[in-house]
N, C-alpha and C positions, 0 to 999 in steps of 0.2 A: 504494500500500500504506500502511495506517495506521501511525502511530508505534508503537502498541501491538503490532501484528503484527510490525513490524520488531524491536522490543524483545524479544519472545518468540522470534522466529527467531534472534536474536543469542545469546540464552541457550541455546537448543536447540543451536546450532552449537558453543558452548563445551563443553556436556556431551557431545555426540556425539563430539567430537574430544579429549575428556579434557583440555581446557585448564583451568588453575586459575582460580578466581575470587578473585584477590588484590585488595588494596586499590587498586592502580592500575586494574584492570579495572572494579571497582565505581565508582570515581571517574569513569572514562570513560563508563560506562553512565548514571550519575547525571546527568552534564553533557549528554550527547547526547540522552537521552530524558526528562530531567526527572523521574526516578523516585527514590523514597525508597530509601536503601541497604538498609533492612530488607526492603522489598518485593523488591528484587533478590535478596537472599540467600534469602528464602523461596521465590521462584519457582525459583531455581536448585536448591534442595534438593528441591522437588517433581520437577523434571526428572531429577535424579540418581537419585531413588528409582524412577523409571519409565524409566530409561535404555534398557532392552531393548525397550521399546515405541516409542521415538522414531522409528525409521525407518518405522514404519507409520502415523504420525500425519500426515495431510495438512493438517489445520487445527488447528495448535497453539493458536491463539487460542481456538477453541471449547472445546477440551479443558481448557485452564487455567481458563477462566471457569466451566465446568461443575464442575470439581473444587473450586474455591473456594466456589462457591454451595452445593454439597453439604456441604462441610466446615462452612460457616457454619450451615446448617440443622441439622446435628448438634449445634451449640452453641445450640440452642433459638431460632434465628431463623426467622421465616417466610420463605417464598419471596420475598415482596415485600422484606422487610428484607435478605435475603441478596443479591438482585440489586442493590438500591440500594447496599449495601456495596461490591460488586465494581465497580459503575459509578463510585463515588467513588474507589476505589483506582486505577482506570485512567483516570480523568478522561474518562469517556464517558457516554453516556446509558443509562438503565435499559432502555429499549426495545432498544437495540443488544445489551446483555448477554442479555436474554431471547431475542432472535433467535438469537444464537450458541449459547446453551444448548439451544435447540430443535433446532438443526442437529446437535448432539452426540447428542441423544435419538434423532433420526431415523436417524443413522448406526449407533447401537448396536442399534436395532430391526432394521436390515437385516442386521447380523452375526448376530444370534441367531435 
């Protein structure tokens, strides 16, 4: 399992179990996953906002990447720029982000 997936699963666990994201937890996540505290707080907030949907999300990684890409595109970025931004945030490749976003799109099409 990739570090990014573990990182997102850890945040999901905190939100699902209503555990607080205090300074100690942020420091631990920052050290363990080498993530910016601002990113940790932002992702946590996204998950808190969608807490009721969390039990139904099988691939948290795809959903978070898709959410951030779409948010960036609302801020006048192209799809290319948005996927590049997310790839930089999570220290992965743009191709990987595109694949994960594509998985989310396929999943949503099956639902509707």
